[in-house]
C-alpha positions in Angstrom: -2.8 -26.3 -13.3 -1.5 -27.1 -9.9 2.2 -26.7 -9.1 3.9 -28.5 -6.2 7.5 -29.3 -5.0 10.2 -28.0 -7.3 7.7 -26.2 -9.5 6.5 -24.0 -6.7 10.1 -23.3 -5.6 11.0 -22.4 -9.1 8.1 -20.0 -9.4 9.0 -18.4 -6.1 12.6 -17.8 -7.1 11.7 -16.7 -10.6 9.1 -14.2 -9.6 11.3 -13.0 -6.7 14.0 -12.2 -9.3 11.5 -10.7 -11.8 10.0 -8.6 -9.0 13.5 -7.4 -8.1 14.1 -6.5 -11.8 10.8 -4.5 -11.9 11.4 -2.7 -8.7 15.0 -1.9 -9.5 14.2 -0.7 -12.9 11.4 1.6 -11.6 13.7 3.0 -8.9 16.5 3.6 -11.5 14.2 5.6 -13.7 12.9 7.6 -10.7 16.3 8.2 -9.0 18.5 8.3 -12.1 20.8 5.7 -10.7 21.0 2.0 -9.9 19.3 1.0 -6.7 19.0 -2.5 -5.4 15.4 -2.8 -4.3 15.5 -6.2 -2.8 14.8 -6.8 0.9 18.1 -8.7 1.0 21.5 -8.4 -0.7 20.8 -10.8 -3.5 18.8 -10.0 -6.6 15.5 -11.2 -5.1 12.4 -9.3 -3.9 10.8 -12.1 -1.9 7.4 -10.3 -1.5 6.8 -10.9 -5.2 7.8 -14.5 -5.0 5.5 -15.1 -2.0 2.6 -13.4 -3.7 3.1 -15.5 -6.8 3.2 -18.7 -4.9 0.0 -17.8 -3.0 -1.8 -17.0 -6.2 -0.6 -20.1 -8.0 -1.9 -22.3 -5.1 -5.1 -20.4 -4.3 -6.2 -19.1 -7.7 -5.3 -21.9 -10.2 -8.9 -22.8 -10.7 -10.2 -19.2 -11.1 -10.5 -17.4 -14.4 -11.7 -14.1 -15.8 -12.7 -11.3 -13.6 -12.6 -13.5 -10.5 -8.9 -14.2 -11.1 -8.3 -10.4 -11.3 -10.1 -9.7 -8.1 -8.5 -12.7 -6.3 -5.1 -11.4 -7.4 -5.9 -8.0 -6.0 -7.0 -9.4 -2.6 -4.0 -11.7 -2.2 -1.4 -9.2 -3.4 -2.9 -6.3 -1.3 -3.2 -8.5 1.8 0.4 -9.6 1.5 1.6 -6.0 0.9 -0.4 -4.8 3.9 1.0 -7.6 6.1 4.5 -6.9 4.9 4.2 -3.2 5.6 3.0 -3.7 9.1 5.6 -6.4 9.8 8.5 -4.2 8.6 7.2 -1.3 10.6 6.8 -3.4 13.7 10.1 -5.2 13.7 12.4 -2.7 11.9 10.5 0.3 13.2 10.6 1.9 9.8 8.4 2.2 6.7 9.9 1.2 3.3 7.1 2.6 1.2 4.4 5.1 1.7 1.3 5.7 -0.5 -0.1 8.6 1.7 0.2 11.0 -1.2 -2.0 8.8 -3.4 -5.7 8.9 -3.3 -7.7 6.0 -1.9 -4.9 4.8 0.4 -5.1 3.0 3.7 -2.6 4.5 6.1 -0.1 4.6 3.3 0.4 0.8 3.2 -1.9 0.1 0.3 -3.7 2.3 -2.3 -6.3 1.7 -5.0 -4.0 2.4 -8.1 -1.3 0.0 -6.9 -3.9 -2.6 -5.9 -5.3 -2.6 -9.5 -1.8 -2.9 -10.8 -1.1 -5.9 -8.6 -4.4 -7.4 -9.9 -3.3 -7.1 -13.5 0.2 -8.5 -12.8 -1.3 -11.4 -10.8 -3.8 -12.2 -13.6 -1.0 -12.4 -16.2 1.2 -14.4 -14.0 -1.4 -17.1 -13.2 -2.9 -17.1 -16.6 0.2 -17.2 -18.8 3.4 -16.5 -16.8 3.4 -19.7 -14.8 3.2 -21.9 -17.9 6.0 -20.1 -19.6 8.3 -20.3 -16.6 7.5 -24.0 -16.0 8.2 -24.8 -19.6 11.6 -23.1 -19.3 12.3 -25.0 -16.2 11.3 -28.3 -17.8 13.8 -27.7 -20.6 16.7 -28.1 -18.2 18.1 -31.6 -17.4 16.6 -33.1 -14.2 20.0 -33.2 -12.4 20.8 -29.6 -13.4 17.3 -28.5 -12.3 17.7 -30.0 -8.8 21.1 -28.6 -8.3 20.0 -25.1 -9.5 17.0 -25.1 -7.2 18.8 -26.2 -4.1 21.8 -23.9 -4.7 19.5 -20.9 -5.1 17.4 -21.9 -2.0 20.5 -22.3 0.2 22.0 -19.0 -1.1 18.7 -17.3 -0.5 18.3 -18.7 3.0 21.9 -17.7 4.0 21.3 -14.2 2.5 18.0 -13.8 4.5 19.6 -14.9 7.7 22.7 -12.7 7.3 20.6 -9.7 6.4 18.4 -10.2 9.4 21.3 -10.6 11.8 23.1 -7.5 10.4 20.0 -5.3 10.3 18.9 -6.2 13.8 22.2 -5.1 15.3 23.3 -8.6 16.3 26.5 -8.1 14.4 27.8 -5.9 17.1 29.9 -8.7 18.4 32.3 -7.9 15.5 33.8 -5.2 17.7 35.1 -7.8 20.1 36.3 -10.0 17.3 38.7 -7.2 16.2 40.7 -7.7 19.4 41.4 -11.3 18.5 45.0 -12.4 17.7 43.9 -14.5 14.8 44.5 -12.7 11.6 41.6 -14.4 9.8 39.1 -13.5 12.5 40.2 -9.8 12.2 39.7 -9.9 8.4 36.3 -11.5 8.8 35.3 -8.9 11.4 36.2 -6.0 9.1 34.4 -7.6 6.2 31.3 -8.3 8.3 31.2 -4.7 9.5 31.6 -3.4 5.9 28.7 -5.7 4.8 26.6 -4.4 7.7 27.1 -0.8 6.7 26.4 -1.5 3.1 23.2 -3.4 3.8 21.8 -0.6 6.1 22.9 2.1 3.7 21.3 0.3 0.7 18.0 -0.4 2.3 17.6 3.2 3.6 18.6 4.6 0.2 16.3 2.3 -1.7 13.2 2.6 0.3 13.5 6.2 1.5 12.6 5.5 5.0 9.7 7.9 5.8 9.2 7.2 9.5 11.4 6.1 12.4 9.4 4.8 15.3 10.5 4.7 19.0 10.4 1.3 20.6 8.5 1.3 23.8 9.3 -1.2 26.5 6.3 -2.2 28.5 6.8 -3.9 31.9 4.4 -5.5 34.3 1.6 -6.5 31.9 1.4 -9.8 30.2 0.7 -9.8 26.4 -0.2 -6.1 26.2 -1.0 -4.8 22.8 -1.0 -7.4 20.0 2.3 -9.2 20.2 3.3 -12.9 20.0 1.8 -14.0 23.3 -1.5 -12.2 22.7 -1.8 -13.7 19.2 -1.2 -17.3 20.5 -3.8 -17.0 23.2 -6.2 -15.5 20.7 -5.6 -18.5 18.4 -6.7 -20.9 21.1 -9.7 -18.7 22.0 -10.7 -18.5 18.4 -10.3 -22.2 17.8 -12.5 -23.0 20.8 -15.2 -20.4 20.0 -15.2 -21.5 16.3 -15.8 -25.1 17.3 -18.7 -24.1 19.5 -20.1 -21.8 16.8 -20.0 -24.5 14.1 -21.4 -27.1 16.4 -24.4 -24.9 17.1 -24.7 -24.1 13.4 -24.7 -27.7 12.5 -27.4 -28.4 15.1 -29.6 -25.7 13.6 -29.1 -26.6 9.9 -28.5 -30.4 10.0 -30.5 -31.3 13.1 -27.7 -33.2 14.8 -25.2 -32.5 17.5 -21.8 -32.8 15.8 -18.4 -32.0 17.1 -16.6 -29.7 14.7 -13.1 -30.1 16.1 -10.4 -30.5 13.6 -8.0 -32.2 16.0 -8.3 -35.4 18.1 -7.8 -33.8 21.5 -10.0 -30.9 22.6 -12.8 -28.8 21.0 -10.5 -26.8 18.7 -11.1 -25.7 15.1 -7.8 -24.8 13.5 -9.3 -22.8 10.7 -11.2 -20.6 13.1 -8.2 -20.2 15.4 -5.9 -19.1 12.5 -8.6 -16.8 11.2 -9.0 -15.0 14.6 -5.3 -14.7 15.1 -4.6 -13.4 11.6 -7.5 -11.0 11.5 -6.5 -9.6 14.9 -2.9 -9.1 13.9 -3.9 -7.5 10.6 -6.8 -5.3 11.8 -5.7 -4.5 15.4 -4.6 -1.1 14.3 -8.1 -0.4 12.9 -10.1 -2.0 15.7 -11.8 1.3 16.5 -12.7 2.1 12.9 -16.3 2.1 11.8 -18.4 -1.1 11.6 -18.7 -0.6 7.8 -14.9 -0.7 7.5 -14.5 -3.8 9.6 -17.3 -5.5 7.8 -15.8 -4.9 4.3 -12.3 -5.9 5.5 -13.7 -9.0 7.2 -15.7 -9.9 4.1 -12.8 -9.7 1.6 -10.1 -11.1 3.9 -12.4 -13.9 5.2 -13.4 -14.9 1.7 -9.8 -15.0 0.5 -8.7 -17.0 3.6 -11.5 -19.6 3.3 -10.8 -20.1 -0.4 -7.1 -20.6 0.2 -7.8 -23.0 3.1 -10.1 -25.0 0.8 -7.5 -25.3 -1.9 -4.7 -26.1 0.6 -6.5 -28.8 2.5 -7.6 -30.4 -0.8 -4.0 -30.5 -2.1 -2.6 -31.8 1.2 -5.3 -34.3 2.3 -6.8 -35.1 -1.1 -10.4 -34.4 0.2 -12.8 -31.6 -0.2 -13.8 -30.6 3.4 -16.7 -28.4 2.4 -18.7 -27.7 -0.8 -21.0 -24.7 -1.4 -21.9 -25.7 -4.9 -25.6 -25.8 -4.1 -25.6 -22.3 -2.5 -26.2 -19.3 -4.8 -23.3 -17.0 -5.7 -20.6 -19.5 -4.9 -17.1 -19.6 -6.4 -16.0 -23.1 -7.4 -18.0 -24.4 -4.4 -15.2 -23.1 -2.1 -16.7 -19.9 -1.0 -20.1 -18.1 -1.4 -21.3 -14.6 -0.9 -23.5 -15.4 2.1 -20.6 -16.9 4.1 -18.3 -14.1 3.0 -20.9 -11.7 4.6 -20.8 -13.9 7.6 -17.0 -13.3 7.9 -17.6 -9.6 7.7 -20.2 -9.7 10.5 -17.9 -11.9 12.5 -15.1 -9.3 12.2 -17.4 -6.6 13.6 -18.7 -8.7 16.4 -15.2 -9.8 17.3 -13.6 -6.4 17.5 -16.6 -4.6 19.0 -17.8 -7.2 21.5 -15.5 -10.2 22.0 -12.0 -9.0 21.6 -12.0 -6.3 24.3 -13.2 -8.7 26.9 -10.9 -11.6 25.9 -7.9 -9.2 25.6 -8.5 -8.0 29.2 -8.8 -11.5 30.5 -5.5 -12.5 28.8 -3.7 -9.4 30.1 -4.7 -10.3 33.7 -2.6 -13.4 33.7 0.7 -13.2 35.7 3.6 -12.6 33.4 5.6 -15.7 34.3 2.6 -18.0 34.3 1.4 -16.5 31.0 4.7 -17.1 29.2 5.1 -20.7 30.6 1.4 -21.5 29.8 1.8 -20.1 26.3 4.7 -22.4 25.4 2.9 -25.3 27.0 -0.1 -24.7 24.8 2.1 -24.4 21.7 3.7 -27.8 22.5 0.3 -29.3 23.2 -1.2 -28.1 19.9 1.9 -29.2 17.9 1.5 -32.7 19.3 -2.3 -32.6 18.8 -1.9 -31.6 15.1 0.8 -34.2 14.5 -1.3 -37.0 16.0 -4.4 -35.8 14.1 -2.5 -35.9 10.8 -1.3 -39.4 11.6 -4.9 -40.5 12.3 -6.1 -38.9 9.1 -3.3 -40.6 7.1 -4.1 -44.0 8.5 -7.8 -43.5 7.9 -7.1 -43.0 4.2 -4.7 -46.0 4.1 -7.3 -48.2 5.8 -9.9 -47.1 3.2 -7.4 -48.5 0.6 -6.9 -51.7 2.5 -3.3 -51.0 3.4 -2.2 -52.9 6.6 -0.3 -51.3 9.5 3.4 -52.1 9.2 5.2 -49.3 10.9 5.0 -48.8 14.7 3.2 -45.4 14.3 0.6 -47.1 12.1 0.0 -49.8 14.7 -0.3 -47.3 17.5 -2.7 -45.1 15.5 -4.9 -48.1 14.6 -5.1 -49.0 18.3 -6.2 -45.6 19.4 -8.2 -44.2 16.4 -10.4 -46.9 14.8 -12.9 -46.5 12.0 -16.4 -46.4 13.6 -18.2 -44.9 10.6 -21.7 -43.7 10.8 -24.8 -45.0 12.4 -27.8 -43.6 10.5 -27.6 -39.8 10.6 -25.8 -39.7 14.0 -22.0 -39.6 13.9 -20.1 -41.9 16.1 -16.4 -41.8 16.9 -15.1 -41.4 13.4 -13.7 -37.9 14.1 -12.2 -37.3 10.7 -15.6 -37.7 9.0 -17.1 -34.9 11.0 -15.8 -32.0 8.9 -16.8 -33.8 5.7 -20.5 -34.1 6.5 -21.9 -31.0 8.0 -21.6 -28.0 5.6 -23.0 -29.7 2.5 -24.0 -33.2 1.4 -22.4 -34.6 -1.7 -18.9 -34.1 -0.6 -16.4 -35.4 -3.1 -12.9 -36.9 -3.0 -10.1 -36.3 -5.4 -9.8 -40.0 -5.9 -13.3 -40.4 -7.2 
């Protein structure tokens, strides 16, 4: 069963709360006292909610042992990312599995991974239905008010916690000198909240490592920060488009652009894959080929499966179908292409990444930063126009005329050219639907 809109928001909030209850209860048993285990002040552990939403979207079609393995991969990937993110931005570790066998740098371990798989299996198999039924029992107006009230409260809590923990509440010292009595009270209250938040998080998670922040000057995008990841996204999007174009030439016998946007040879799926895998595996780039291959195989398979489900939900079309290839899972992924992701991870880190990284770091600092934001703006516009063209393509197939100004503009610049025999013409949105497999289906069929 697919969940969208308020259903997904409800599942996110419900599982965030249940995760908080589970974590807090476990900490209370261990420490013999009440400890708030949420990442924020409210009774929410948003890692659980995020994992539940990802599983509900990506694994709703999967059953049996595949649901268990899928839950393990999604939960472990999220825990791994969260651990690195917390360590990078807060310069601390909030959990450490180093004392447990079969762990990876203390971020994840085999016993906990199996536990997440069991929890994910039960949540997707039975938990979602129970929670949605409880949600449906409420009057519609009450449901909407409840959801938005919780979302707003959660957003304010997250923002306040971030501001306080990152030290940006230091302005409170200046506020105390103000003549206004209300501002002085607010300042004291804010300082008290700041102290309580920091004390709670440190007590709850038993910070095990305090890192020193190193400032690096003179080199653009050194390491694996924001600017490096953005440039790697564009490099990966370009290289992915070239790779798939050659692949289609070899397998289908035609030259076919694999770009997923209207302007430029860029494959968004590949760009995101390169950026994500680099951010996640950068710390392990010098590990063995076998480690990178296994990591790329599992992460790539999970990523492609999620992309298939997401694009089908959003665009109403199946963009690739592996049903005719042996060892496939719902036609969305197959073992052969998962191995390809593993090989790509090895080739990327051992051959491509060092060269591309050096080229990026040679850019002048000012030019690099300006160019980065220019590229981001260009790609945002590119994706927006591409979505408009794809939307109008679907509307034209249904015989809907252009009424709004954006529809008229889109029709004037992106017409339906269709296919001429086996050679594609200018119908760019048909390109990704044709190459990987024949017999591509639509949700409307």
